[in-house]
Jmol script that loads the backbone (N, CA, C; Angstrom):
load data "model"
ATOM      1  N   MET A   1     -62.535   5.133   8.147  1.00  0.00           N
ATOM      2  CA  MET A   1     -63.331   6.199   7.558  1.00  0.00           C
ATOM      3  C   MET A   1     -63.773   7.182   8.647  1.00  0.00           C
ATOM      4  N   VAL A   2     -63.787   8.441   8.295  1.00  0.00           N
ATOM      5  CA  VAL A   2     -64.170   9.510   9.204  1.00  0.00           C
ATOM      6  C   VAL A   2     -65.693   9.593   9.269  1.00  0.00           C
ATOM      7  N   ASP A   3     -66.223   9.867  10.470  1.00  0.00           N
ATOM      8  CA  ASP A   3     -67.676  10.031  10.567  1.00  0.00           C
ATOM      9  C   ASP A   3     -68.020  11.491  10.880  1.00  0.00           C
ATOM     10  N   LYS A   4     -69.297  11.794  10.766  1.00  0.00           N
ATOM     11  CA  LYS A   4     -69.770  13.172  10.913  1.00  0.00           C
ATOM     12  C   LYS A   4     -69.455  13.742  12.294  1.00  0.00           C
ATOM     13  N   GLU A   5     -69.573  12.939  13.324  1.00  0.00           N
ATOM     14  CA  GLU A   5     -69.298  13.428  14.680  1.00  0.00           C
ATOM     15  C   GLU A   5     -67.841  13.858  14.838  1.00  0.00           C
ATOM     16  N   GLN A   6     -66.920  13.129  14.207  1.00  0.00           N
ATOM     17  CA  GLN A   6     -65.503  13.512  14.255  1.00  0.00           C
ATOM     18  C   GLN A   6     -65.292  14.862  13.573  1.00  0.00           C
ATOM     19  N   VAL A   7     -65.951  15.045  12.431  1.00  0.00           N
ATOM     20  CA  VAL A   7     -65.832  16.304  11.697  1.00  0.00           C
ATOM     21  C   VAL A   7     -66.401  17.447  12.535  1.00  0.00           C
ATOM     22  N   ILE A   8     -67.545  17.232  13.151  1.00  0.00           N
ATOM     23  CA  ILE A   8     -68.163  18.271  13.981  1.00  0.00           C
ATOM     24  C   ILE A   8     -67.244  18.651  15.142  1.00  0.00           C
ATOM     25  N   GLU A   9     -66.618  17.672  15.765  1.00  0.00           N
ATOM     26  CA  GLU A   9     -65.696  17.972  16.870  1.00  0.00           C
ATOM     27  C   GLU A   9     -64.542  18.852  16.401  1.00  0.00           C
ATOM     28  N   ILE A  10     -64.060  18.611  15.192  1.00  0.00           N
ATOM     29  CA  ILE A  10     -62.994  19.452  14.632  1.00  0.00           C
ATOM     30  C   ILE A  10     -63.524  20.856  14.358  1.00  0.00           C
ATOM     31  N   LEU A  11     -64.735  20.956  13.787  1.00  0.00           N
ATOM     32  CA  LEU A  11     -65.313  22.268  13.481  1.00  0.00           C
ATOM     33  C   LEU A  11     -65.528  23.091  14.751  1.00  0.00           C
ATOM     34  N   LYS A  12     -65.736  22.432  15.858  1.00  0.00           N
ATOM     35  CA  LYS A  12     -65.902  23.138  17.136  1.00  0.00           C
ATOM     36  C   LYS A  12     -64.589  23.768  17.613  1.00  0.00           C
ATOM     37  N   LYS A  13     -63.488  23.433  16.971  1.00  0.00           N
ATOM     38  CA  LYS A  13     -62.192  24.020  17.315  1.00  0.00           C
ATOM     39  C   LYS A  13     -61.892  25.273  16.497  1.00  0.00           C
ATOM     40  N   VAL A  14     -62.695  25.522  15.460  1.00  0.00           N
ATOM     41  CA  VAL A  14     -62.478  26.681  14.587  1.00  0.00           C
ATOM     42  C   VAL A  14     -63.247  27.866  15.168  1.00  0.00           C
ATOM     43  N   GLN A  15     -62.514  28.852  15.642  1.00  0.00           N
ATOM     44  CA  GLN A  15     -63.106  30.017  16.294  1.00  0.00           C
ATOM     45  C   GLN A  15     -63.291  31.174  15.318  1.00  0.00           C
ATOM     46  N   ASP A  16     -64.428  31.847  15.414  1.00  0.00           N
ATOM     47  CA  ASP A  16     -64.621  33.112  14.714  1.00  0.00           C
ATOM     48  C   ASP A  16     -63.884  34.157  15.556  1.00  0.00           C
ATOM     49  N   PRO A  17     -62.789  34.733  15.040  1.00  0.00           N
ATOM     50  CA  PRO A  17     -61.980  35.635  15.861  1.00  0.00           C
ATOM     51  C   PRO A  17     -62.702  36.918  16.257  1.00  0.00           C
ATOM     52  N   GLU A  18     -63.735  37.275  15.529  1.00  0.00           N
ATOM     53  CA  GLU A  18     -64.469  38.498  15.843  1.00  0.00           C
ATOM     54  C   GLU A  18     -65.417  38.298  17.028  1.00  0.00           C
ATOM     55  N   ILE A  19     -65.984  37.093  17.148  1.00  0.00           N
ATOM     56  CA  ILE A  19     -66.996  36.817  18.169  1.00  0.00           C
ATOM     57  C   ILE A  19     -66.452  35.938  19.295  1.00  0.00           C
ATOM     58  N   ASN A  20     -65.358  35.243  19.038  1.00  0.00           N
ATOM     59  CA  ASN A  20     -64.739  34.332  20.011  1.00  0.00           C
ATOM     60  C   ASN A  20     -65.616  33.150  20.386  1.00  0.00           C
ATOM     61  N   TYR A  21     -66.328  32.622  19.404  1.00  0.00           N
ATOM     62  CA  TYR A  21     -67.074  31.370  19.554  1.00  0.00           C
ATOM     63  C   TYR A  21     -66.771  30.516  18.339  1.00  0.00           C
ATOM     64  N   ASP A  22     -66.941  29.212  18.508  1.00  0.00           N
ATOM     65  CA  ASP A  22     -66.648  28.321  17.386  1.00  0.00           C
ATOM     66  C   ASP A  22     -67.752  28.396  16.333  1.00  0.00           C
ATOM     67  N   ILE A  23     -67.374  28.078  15.101  1.00  0.00           N
ATOM     68  CA  ILE A  23     -68.302  28.218  13.981  1.00  0.00           C
ATOM     69  C   ILE A  23     -69.474  27.252  14.063  1.00  0.00           C
ATOM     70  N   TRP A  24     -69.292  26.124  14.740  1.00  0.00           N
ATOM     71  CA  TRP A  24     -70.397  25.169  14.890  1.00  0.00           C
ATOM     72  C   TRP A  24     -71.462  25.744  15.825  1.00  0.00           C
ATOM     73  N   SER A  25     -71.043  26.232  16.981  1.00  0.00           N
ATOM     74  CA  SER A  25     -71.983  26.803  17.954  1.00  0.00           C
ATOM     75  C   SER A  25     -72.656  28.064  17.428  1.00  0.00           C
ATOM     76  N   LEU A  26     -71.943  28.801  16.580  1.00  0.00           N
ATOM     77  CA  LEU A  26     -72.531  30.003  15.993  1.00  0.00           C
ATOM     78  C   LEU A  26     -73.557  29.683  14.908  1.00  0.00           C
ATOM     79  N   GLY A  27     -73.605  28.435  14.480  1.00  0.00           N
ATOM     80  CA  GLY A  27     -74.554  28.061  13.432  1.00  0.00           C
ATOM     81  C   GLY A  27     -74.096  28.456  12.041  1.00  0.00           C
ATOM     82  N   LEU A  28     -72.800  28.636  11.871  1.00  0.00           N
ATOM     83  CA  LEU A  28     -72.266  29.020  10.563  1.00  0.00           C
ATOM     84  C   LEU A  28     -72.135  27.836   9.613  1.00  0.00           C
ATOM     85  N   VAL A  29     -72.147  26.628  10.140  1.00  0.00           N
ATOM     86  CA  VAL A  29     -72.039  25.425   9.307  1.00  0.00           C
ATOM     87  C   VAL A  29     -73.446  24.915   9.027  1.00  0.00           C
ATOM     88  N   TYR A  30     -73.807  24.890   7.751  1.00  0.00           N
ATOM     89  CA  TYR A  30     -75.147  24.452   7.342  1.00  0.00           C
ATOM     90  C   TYR A  30     -75.209  22.964   7.022  1.00  0.00           C
ATOM     91  N   ASN A  31     -74.100  22.409   6.519  1.00  0.00           N
ATOM     92  CA  ASN A  31     -74.132  20.997   6.142  1.00  0.00           C
ATOM     93  C   ASN A  31     -72.726  20.408   6.161  1.00  0.00           C
ATOM     94  N   VAL A  32     -72.655  19.144   6.547  1.00  0.00           N
ATOM     95  CA  VAL A  32     -71.418  18.362   6.513  1.00  0.00           C
ATOM     96  C   VAL A  32     -71.724  17.119   5.699  1.00  0.00           C
ATOM     97  N   ASP A  33     -70.988  16.929   4.612  1.00  0.00           N
ATOM     98  CA  ASP A  33     -71.187  15.763   3.758  1.00  0.00           C
ATOM     99  C   ASP A  33     -69.865  15.009   3.665  1.00  0.00           C
ATOM    100  N   ILE A  34     -69.914  13.715   3.897  1.00  0.00           N
ATOM    101  CA  ILE A  34     -68.709  12.883   3.852  1.00  0.00           C
ATOM    102  C   ILE A  34     -68.917  11.792   2.815  1.00  0.00           C
ATOM    103  N   ASP A  35     -67.972  11.705   1.876  1.00  0.00           N
ATOM    104  CA  ASP A  35     -68.004  10.675   0.844  1.00  0.00           C
ATOM    105  C   ASP A  35     -66.622  10.037   0.796  1.00  0.00           C
ATOM    106  N   ASN A  36     -66.512   8.852   1.397  1.00  0.00           N
ATOM    107  CA  ASN A  36     -65.220   8.173   1.547  1.00  0.00           C
ATOM    108  C   ASN A  36     -64.251   9.067   2.299  1.00  0.00           C
ATOM    109  N   ASN A  37     -63.197   9.544   1.632  1.00  0.00           N
ATOM    110  CA  ASN A  37     -62.219  10.379   2.333  1.00  0.00           C
ATOM    111  C   ASN A  37     -62.365  11.861   1.983  1.00  0.00           C
ATOM    112  N   LYS A  38     -63.474  12.225   1.339  1.00  0.00           N
ATOM    113  CA  LYS A  38     -63.727  13.621   0.967  1.00  0.00           C
ATOM    114  C   LYS A  38     -64.800  14.204   1.885  1.00  0.00           C
ATOM    115  N   VAL A  39     -64.503  15.387   2.421  1.00  0.00           N
ATOM    116  CA  VAL A  39     -65.451  16.090   3.284  1.00  0.00           C
ATOM    117  C   VAL A  39     -65.837  17.395   2.601  1.00  0.00           C
ATOM    118  N   LYS A  40     -67.137  17.634   2.527  1.00  0.00           N
ATOM    119  CA  LYS A  40     -67.637  18.884   1.960  1.00  0.00           C
ATOM    120  C   LYS A  40     -68.415  19.618   3.044  1.00  0.00           C
ATOM    121  N   ILE A  41     -68.037  20.871   3.258  1.00  0.00           N
ATOM    122  CA  ILE A  41     -68.663  21.721   4.259  1.00  0.00           C
ATOM    123  C   ILE A  41     -69.399  22.845   3.542  1.00  0.00           C
ATOM    124  N   LEU A  42     -70.666  23.016   3.875  1.00  0.00           N
ATOM    125  CA  LEU A  42     -71.445  24.153   3.392  1.00  0.00           C
ATOM    126  C   LEU A  42     -71.603  25.087   4.581  1.00  0.00           C
ATOM    127  N   MET A  43     -71.097  26.303   4.425  1.00  0.00           N
ATOM    128  CA  MET A  43     -71.125  27.227   5.558  1.00  0.00           C
ATOM    129  C   MET A  43     -71.368  28.650   5.091  1.00  0.00           C
ATOM    130  N   THR A  44     -71.536  29.519   6.049  1.00  0.00           N
ATOM    131  CA  THR A  44     -71.759  30.927   5.779  1.00  0.00           C
ATOM    132  C   THR A  44     -70.919  31.749   6.741  1.00  0.00           C
ATOM    133  N   PHE A  45     -71.058  33.051   6.654  1.00  0.00           N
ATOM    134  CA  PHE A  45     -70.421  33.970   7.590  1.00  0.00           C
ATOM    135  C   PHE A  45     -71.517  34.783   8.268  1.00  0.00           C
ATOM    136  N   THR A  46     -71.168  35.481   9.333  1.00  0.00           N
ATOM    137  CA  THR A  46     -72.170  36.294  10.019  1.00  0.00           C
ATOM    138  C   THR A  46     -72.648  37.443   9.142  1.00  0.00           C
ATOM    139  N   SER A  47     -71.830  37.838   8.167  1.00  0.00           N
ATOM    140  CA  SER A  47     -72.236  38.842   7.179  1.00  0.00           C
ATOM    141  C   SER A  47     -71.432  38.609   5.905  1.00  0.00           C
ATOM    142  N   PRO A  48     -71.985  39.016   4.750  1.00  0.00           N
ATOM    143  CA  PRO A  48     -71.247  38.833   3.495  1.00  0.00           C
ATOM    144  C   PRO A  48     -69.906  39.572   3.472  1.00  0.00           C
ATOM    145  N   MET A  49     -69.783  40.613   4.263  1.00  0.00           N
ATOM    146  CA  MET A  49     -68.544  41.397   4.285  1.00  0.00           C
ATOM    147  C   MET A  49     -67.623  40.995   5.441  1.00  0.00           C
ATOM    148  N   CYS A  50     -67.799  39.814   5.964  1.00  0.00           N
ATOM    149  CA  CYS A  50     -66.999  39.342   7.100  1.00  0.00           C
ATOM    150  C   CYS A  50     -65.506  39.464   6.777  1.00  0.00           C
ATOM    151  N   PRO A  51     -64.770  40.266   7.543  1.00  0.00           N
ATOM    152  CA  PRO A  51     -63.351  40.441   7.251  1.00  0.00           C
ATOM    153  C   PRO A  51     -62.520  39.183   7.508  1.00  0.00           C
ATOM    154  N   TYR A  52     -63.076  38.246   8.280  1.00  0.00           N
ATOM    155  CA  TYR A  52     -62.345  37.025   8.614  1.00  0.00           C
ATOM    156  C   TYR A  52     -62.765  35.832   7.759  1.00  0.00           C
ATOM    157  N   GLY A  53     -63.600  36.059   6.749  1.00  0.00           N
ATOM    158  CA  GLY A  53     -64.087  34.966   5.911  1.00  0.00           C
ATOM    159  C   GLY A  53     -62.990  34.072   5.353  1.00  0.00           C
ATOM    160  N   PRO A  54     -62.023  34.642   4.637  1.00  0.00           N
ATOM    161  CA  PRO A  54     -60.955  33.798   4.087  1.00  0.00           C
ATOM    162  C   PRO A  54     -60.173  33.051   5.171  1.00  0.00           C
ATOM    163  N   GLN A  55     -59.952  33.702   6.297  1.00  0.00           N
ATOM    164  CA  GLN A  55     -59.239  33.074   7.415  1.00  0.00           C
ATOM    165  C   GLN A  55     -60.038  31.892   7.962  1.00  0.00           C
ATOM    166  N   LEU A  56     -61.352  32.037   8.089  1.00  0.00           N
ATOM    167  CA  LEU A  56     -62.197  30.947   8.584  1.00  0.00           C
ATOM    168  C   LEU A  56     -62.159  29.750   7.643  1.00  0.00           C
ATOM    169  N   VAL A  57     -62.263  30.011   6.343  1.00  0.00           N
ATOM    170  CA  VAL A  57     -62.225  28.926   5.356  1.00  0.00           C
ATOM    171  C   VAL A  57     -60.880  28.206   5.422  1.00  0.00           C
ATOM    172  N   ASP A  58     -59.797  28.962   5.487  1.00  0.00           N
ATOM    173  CA  ASP A  58     -58.462  28.351   5.584  1.00  0.00           C
ATOM    174  C   ASP A  58     -58.328  27.502   6.841  1.00  0.00           C
ATOM    175  N   GLU A  59     -58.868  27.996   7.950  1.00  0.00           N
ATOM    176  CA  GLU A  59     -58.762  27.265   9.213  1.00  0.00           C
ATOM    177  C   GLU A  59     -59.597  25.986   9.181  1.00  0.00           C
ATOM    178  N   VAL A  60     -60.778  26.037   8.565  1.00  0.00           N
ATOM    179  CA  VAL A  60     -61.598  24.823   8.413  1.00  0.00           C
ATOM    180  C   VAL A  60     -60.817  23.788   7.614  1.00  0.00           C
ATOM    181  N   ARG A  61     -60.244  24.206   6.500  1.00  0.00           N
ATOM    182  CA  ARG A  61     -59.462  23.276   5.667  1.00  0.00           C
ATOM    183  C   ARG A  61     -58.274  22.709   6.439  1.00  0.00           C
ATOM    184  N   ARG A  62     -57.565  23.584   7.125  1.00  0.00           N
ATOM    185  CA  ARG A  62     -56.370  23.156   7.860  1.00  0.00           C
ATOM    186  C   ARG A  62     -56.731  22.161   8.961  1.00  0.00           C
ATOM    187  N   GLN A  63     -57.733  22.486   9.747  1.00  0.00           N
ATOM    188  CA  GLN A  63     -58.124  21.613  10.856  1.00  0.00           C
ATOM    189  C   GLN A  63     -58.627  20.261  10.353  1.00  0.00           C
ATOM    190  N   LEU A  64     -59.487  20.273   9.336  1.00  0.00           N
ATOM    191  CA  LEU A  64     -60.036  19.008   8.837  1.00  0.00           C
ATOM    192  C   LEU A  64     -58.976  18.168   8.137  1.00  0.00           C
ATOM    193  N   SER A  65     -58.053  18.814   7.445  1.00  0.00           N
ATOM    194  CA  SER A  65     -56.989  18.075   6.757  1.00  0.00           C
ATOM    195  C   SER A  65     -56.079  17.350   7.737  1.00  0.00           C
ATOM    196  N   SER A  66     -56.046  17.809   8.977  1.00  0.00           N
ATOM    197  CA  SER A  66     -55.198  17.166   9.982  1.00  0.00           C
ATOM    198  C   SER A  66     -55.827  15.883  10.530  1.00  0.00           C
ATOM    199  N   LEU A  67     -57.097  15.660  10.242  1.00  0.00           N
ATOM    200  CA  LEU A  67     -57.795  14.477  10.739  1.00  0.00           C
ATOM    201  C   LEU A  67     -57.448  13.268   9.875  1.00  0.00           C
ATOM    202  N   GLU A  68     -56.972  12.214  10.505  1.00  0.00           N
ATOM    203  CA  GLU A  68     -56.596  11.010   9.773  1.00  0.00           C
ATOM    204  C   GLU A  68     -57.812  10.444   9.045  1.00  0.00           C
ATOM    205  N   GLY A  69     -57.618  10.116   7.775  1.00  0.00           N
ATOM    206  CA  GLY A  69     -58.698   9.541   6.983  1.00  0.00           C
ATOM    207  C   GLY A  69     -59.358  10.531   6.043  1.00  0.00           C
ATOM    208  N   ILE A  70     -58.979  11.811   6.149  1.00  0.00           N
ATOM    209  CA  ILE A  70     -59.532  12.820   5.246  1.00  0.00           C
ATOM    210  C   ILE A  70     -58.495  13.128   4.183  1.00  0.00           C
ATOM    211  N   GLY A  71     -58.894  12.968   2.937  1.00  0.00           N
ATOM    212  CA  GLY A  71     -57.991  13.231   1.834  1.00  0.00           C
ATOM    213  C   GLY A  71     -58.246  14.561   1.156  1.00  0.00           C
ATOM    214  N   GLU A  72     -59.507  14.976   1.118  1.00  0.00           N
ATOM    215  CA  GLU A  72     -59.867  16.211   0.433  1.00  0.00           C
ATOM    216  C   GLU A  72     -60.915  16.946   1.255  1.00  0.00           C
ATOM    217  N   VAL A  73     -60.759  18.267   1.325  1.00  0.00           N
ATOM    218  CA  VAL A  73     -61.718  19.111   2.039  1.00  0.00           C
ATOM    219  C   VAL A  73     -62.209  20.187   1.081  1.00  0.00           C
ATOM    220  N   ASP A  74     -63.514  20.244   0.902  1.00  0.00           N
ATOM    221  CA  ASP A  74     -64.138  21.255   0.050  1.00  0.00           C
ATOM    222  C   ASP A  74     -65.026  22.118   0.938  1.00  0.00           C
ATOM    223  N   VAL A  75     -64.802  23.424   0.902  1.00  0.00           N
ATOM    224  CA  VAL A  75     -65.608  24.354   1.689  1.00  0.00           C
ATOM    225  C   VAL A  75     -66.356  25.255   0.723  1.00  0.00           C
ATOM    226  N   GLU A  76     -67.671  25.201   0.795  1.00  0.00           N
ATOM    227  CA  GLU A  76     -68.514  26.041  -0.048  1.00  0.00           C
ATOM    228  C   GLU A  76     -69.185  27.086   0.835  1.00  0.00           C
ATOM    229  N   ILE A  77     -69.146  28.336   0.372  1.00  0.00           N
ATOM    230  CA  ILE A  77     -69.766  29.441   1.110  1.00  0.00           C
ATOM    231  C   ILE A  77     -71.090  29.790   0.446  1.00  0.00           C
ATOM    232  N   THR A  78     -72.105  29.992   1.282  1.00  0.00           N
ATOM    233  CA  THR A  78     -73.419  30.401   0.795  1.00  0.00           C
ATOM    234  C   THR A  78     -73.961  31.498   1.701  1.00  0.00           C
ATOM    235  N   PHE A  79     -74.825  32.318   1.144  1.00  0.00           N
ATOM    236  CA  PHE A  79     -75.520  33.322   1.946  1.00  0.00           C
ATOM    237  C   PHE A  79     -77.023  33.123   1.844  1.00  0.00           C
ATOM    238  N   SER A  80     -77.383  31.920   1.469  1.00  0.00           N
ATOM    239  CA  SER A  80     -78.795  31.550   1.390  1.00  0.00           C
ATOM    240  C   SER A  80     -78.980  30.221   2.102  1.00  0.00           C
ATOM    241  N   PRO A  81     -79.610  30.196   3.243  1.00  0.00           N
ATOM    242  CA  PRO A  81     -80.260  31.335   3.894  1.00  0.00           C
ATOM    243  C   PRO A  81     -79.241  32.228   4.589  1.00  0.00           C
ATOM    244  N   VAL A  82     -79.654  33.454   4.796  1.00  0.00           N
ATOM    245  CA  VAL A  82     -78.816  34.420   5.491  1.00  0.00           C
ATOM    246  C   VAL A  82     -78.679  33.989   6.951  1.00  0.00           C
ATOM    247  N   TRP A  83     -77.470  34.122   7.492  1.00  0.00           N
ATOM    248  CA  TRP A  83     -77.246  33.769   8.894  1.00  0.00           C
ATOM    249  C   TRP A  83     -77.968  34.762   9.794  1.00  0.00           C
ATOM    250  N   SER A  84     -78.461  34.261  10.914  1.00  0.00           N
ATOM    251  CA  SER A  84     -79.059  35.112  11.946  1.00  0.00           C
ATOM    252  C   SER A  84     -78.741  34.493  13.306  1.00  0.00           C
ATOM    253  N   PRO A  85     -78.821  35.273  14.377  1.00  0.00           N
ATOM    254  CA  PRO A  85     -78.505  34.748  15.712  1.00  0.00           C
ATOM    255  C   PRO A  85     -79.360  33.548  16.119  1.00  0.00           C
ATOM    256  N   GLU A  86     -80.516  33.374  15.517  1.00  0.00           N
ATOM    257  CA  GLU A  86     -81.363  32.225  15.836  1.00  0.00           C
ATOM    258  C   GLU A  86     -80.696  30.900  15.468  1.00  0.00           C
ATOM    259  N   LYS A  87     -79.710  30.940  14.598  1.00  0.00           N
ATOM    260  CA  LYS A  87     -79.003  29.726  14.175  1.00  0.00           C
ATOM    261  C   LYS A  87     -77.966  29.274  15.217  1.00  0.00           C
ATOM    262  N   MET A  88     -77.682  30.130  16.174  1.00  0.00           N
ATOM    263  CA  MET A  88     -76.683  29.823  17.197  1.00  0.00           C
ATOM    264  C   MET A  88     -77.217  28.790  18.182  1.00  0.00           C
ATOM    265  N   SER A  89     -76.295  28.068  18.796  1.00  0.00           N
ATOM    266  CA  SER A  89     -76.692  27.151  19.868  1.00  0.00           C
ATOM    267  C   SER A  89     -77.167  27.978  21.061  1.00  0.00           C
ATOM    268  N   GLU A  90     -77.952  27.356  21.908  1.00  0.00           N
ATOM    269  CA  GLU A  90     -78.446  28.055  23.102  1.00  0.00           C
ATOM    270  C   GLU A  90     -77.278  28.524  23.973  1.00  0.00           C
ATOM    271  N   GLU A  91     -76.267  27.674  24.091  1.00  0.00           N
ATOM    272  CA  GLU A  91     -75.088  28.025  24.890  1.00  0.00           C
ATOM    273  C   GLU A  91     -74.397  29.274  24.351  1.00  0.00           C
ATOM    274  N   ALA A  92     -74.236  29.351  23.031  1.00  0.00           N
ATOM    275  CA  ALA A  92     -73.584  30.514  22.424  1.00  0.00           C
ATOM    276  C   ALA A  92     -74.433  31.771  22.613  1.00  0.00           C
ATOM    277  N   ARG A  93     -75.745  31.648  22.429  1.00  0.00           N
ATOM    278  CA  ARG A  93     -76.624  32.810  22.635  1.00  0.00           C
ATOM    279  C   ARG A  93     -76.525  33.311  24.080  1.00  0.00           C
ATOM    280  N   MET A  94     -76.544  32.377  25.020  1.00  0.00           N
ATOM    281  CA  MET A  94     -76.447  32.769  26.432  1.00  0.00           C
ATOM    282  C   MET A  94     -75.088  33.408  26.722  1.00  0.00           C
ATOM    283  N   GLY A  95     -74.028  32.820  26.173  1.00  0.00           N
ATOM    284  CA  GLY A  95     -72.687  33.343  26.393  1.00  0.00           C
ATOM    285  C   GLY A  95     -72.486  34.735  25.835  1.00  0.00           C
ATOM    286  N   LEU A  96     -73.203  35.030  24.750  1.00  0.00           N
ATOM    287  CA  LEU A  96     -73.094  36.350  24.129  1.00  0.00           C
ATOM    288  C   LEU A  96     -74.195  37.300  24.595  1.00  0.00           C
ATOM    289  N   GLY A  97     -75.057  36.811  25.476  1.00  0.00           N
ATOM    290  CA  GLY A  97     -76.122  37.658  26.004  1.00  0.00           C
ATOM    291  C   GLY A  97     -77.212  37.973  25.002  1.00  0.00           C
ATOM    292  N   ILE A  98     -77.473  37.019  24.120  1.00  0.00           N
ATOM    293  CA  ILE A  98     -78.510  37.226  23.088  1.00  0.00           C
ATOM    294  C   ILE A  98     -79.768  36.482  23.479  1.00  0.00           C
TER     295      ILE A  98
END
end "model"
wireframe off; spacefill off
backbone 0.3
color backbone group
């Protein structure tokens, strides 16, 4: 069975092409839920009009589906709460000069 830390490590490989940081460090992932072989990700984008939104969702699905033990990946997008730079990791904020 897959654990949350394994999923997080995979999410750290998914880069936001506009900002060049991974979605985990950017704070775009709000929740990771694992039920047997099903993984559900609750995430957001830096803005509702993010041009890379569909690409990010596809990449999350693709990366997680490659992990042994995952049978289904569900990605839900929310804009509540709205993303802000405060959600970023300290490392990402420092790297982006925020």
